[in-house]
C-alpha positions in Angstrom: -1.1 22.3 0.7 -3.8 24.3 -1.1 -6.7 22.1 -0.1 -8.3 22.9 3.2 -11.0 20.3 3.2 -12.7 17.6 1.2 -12.6 17.6 -2.5 -15.9 19.2 -3.8 -16.6 15.9 -5.7 -16.7 13.8 -2.5 -20.1 13.0 -1.1 -19.9 14.5 2.4 -21.5 11.5 4.1 -18.8 9.2 2.5 -15.8 11.5 3.2 -13.2 10.9 5.8 -10.7 13.4 7.1 -7.7 12.0 9.0 -5.6 14.0 11.5 -2.5 11.9 10.8 -1.1 11.0 7.4 -0.1 7.4 8.4 -3.8 6.7 9.4 -5.0 8.0 6.0 -2.4 5.8 4.2 -3.2 2.8 6.3 -6.9 2.9 5.4 -6.1 3.8 1.8 -4.1 0.6 1.4 -5.9 -1.7 3.8 -8.8 -2.8 1.6 -7.6 -1.2 -1.6 -8.7 -3.1 -4.8 -7.0 -0.6 -7.1 -5.6 2.9 -7.2 -6.8 5.5 -9.6 -4.5 8.5 -9.4 -5.7 11.9 -10.9 -3.2 14.6 -11.7 -1.8 16.1 -8.5 1.2 17.4 -6.7 3.6 16.1 -4.1 0.9 14.6 -1.9 -0.6 12.7 -4.8 2.8 11.4 -5.9 3.6 10.4 -2.3 0.5 8.3 -2.1 1.2 6.8 -5.5 4.8 5.9 -4.6 3.7 4.6 -1.2 1.3 2.0 -2.8 3.9 1.1 -5.4 6.6 0.6 -2.8 4.3 -1.5 -0.5 3.5 -3.8 -3.4 7.2 -4.0 -4.4 8.3 -4.9 -0.9 5.5 -7.4 -0.4 3.8 -5.5 2.4 0.7 -5.4 0.2 0.5 -9.1 -0.8 -1.9 -8.7 -3.7 -0.8 -6.9 -6.9 -3.2 -4.1 -7.5 -4.1 -2.3 -10.7 -2.7 1.3 -10.7 -4.4 3.7 -13.1 -2.8 7.0 -13.9 -5.7 9.2 -15.0 -4.7 11.9 -17.5 -2.1 10.4 -19.8 -0.5 13.6 -21.0 0.0 14.9 -17.4 1.6 11.7 -16.1 3.8 11.3 -19.2 5.1 14.9 -18.6 5.5 14.5 -14.8 6.7 10.9 -14.4 9.2 9.2 -16.7 9.0 5.6 -15.5 10.8 4.4 -18.6 13.9 6.3 -17.4 13.6 4.6 -14.0 13.6 1.3 -15.8 16.6 2.3 -18.0 18.6 3.2 -14.9 17.7 -0.1 -13.3 15.6 1.3 -10.5 12.4 -0.5 -11.4 11.7 -3.6 -13.4 9.6 -4.0 -16.5 7.2 -6.2 -14.6 6.5 -3.3 -12.2 5.7 -1.0 -15.1 3.1 -3.5 -16.3 1.1 -2.6 -13.2 0.7 1.0 -14.4 -2.2 1.8 -16.8 -2.7 5.3 -18.2 -6.0 6.5 -19.6 -8.1 9.6 -20.1 -11.7 8.5 -19.5 -13.6 7.1 -16.6 -14.9 4.4 -18.9 -11.3 3.2 -19.7 -10.4 3.3 -16.0 -13.5 1.3 -15.0 -13.0 -1.2 -17.8 -9.4 -1.8 -16.8 -10.3 -2.3 -13.2 -13.1 -4.7 -14.2 -10.9 -6.7 -16.6 -8.1 -6.9 -14.1 -10.3 -8.4 -11.3 -12.2 -10.7 -13.7 -8.8 -12.1 -14.8 -7.6 -12.5 -11.2 -10.9 -14.2 -10.3 -10.6 -16.5 -13.3 -7.0 -17.4 -12.2 -8.4 -18.2 -8.7 -6.2 -15.7 -7.0 -8.7 -13.4 -5.3 -7.4 -11.9 -2.1 -9.0 -13.1 1.1 -9.7 -11.2 4.3 -6.8 -11.2 6.8 -7.0 -14.1 9.2 -6.0 -13.7 12.8 -2.6 -15.1 13.6 -2.6 -18.1 15.9 -1.7 -17.3 19.5 1.8 -18.4 20.4 2.8 -20.0 23.6 4.8 -17.3 25.4 6.1 -19.5 28.2 9.8 -19.2 28.8 11.6 -22.4 28.2 15.0 -21.1 27.2 17.6 -21.8 29.9 19.4 -18.4 29.7 16.1 -16.5 30.3 15.2 -18.9 33.2 18.6 -18.3 34.8 18.3 -14.5 34.3 14.8 -14.5 35.9 16.1 -16.6 38.8 19.0 -14.1 39.4 16.6 -11.2 39.3 14.3 -12.9 41.8 17.3 -13.7 44.1 18.9 -10.3 43.8 22.1 -11.7 42.3 21.6 -10.2 38.9 24.7 -8.0 38.1 23.1 -5.9 35.3 22.9 -2.2 35.9 
């Protein structure tokens, strides 16, 4: 709520401003190869939990590295061990979270993660178009309903 524009560290030619949150979130997740989350407020937490939820529900098919930048901040703000103890998240989900305090550590984690994925042969591919389905009606009930509508004998309101 305090920010009125782009972060001063963003190169203006590379910055995007979205009118709708869902558009921002869509593009954030669409080609995401990892998430590095700096200390922030509710909006930052919203985007962090959005990506974690999309991975948990399988909406994002590829597991992604999630880096919490600023170890002390995130340990103060987010007690993920408590979530695990209450049975709300699994230990395997917590493995996806990596906390660090330097850009070098974040970069090395991302690099090592994707090198491991590449070695395992599990690199994500670009989405492929879905095959076109045959939409012709061959169900008897729908054929009958269409005939009734065409003949004016359909009794639906």
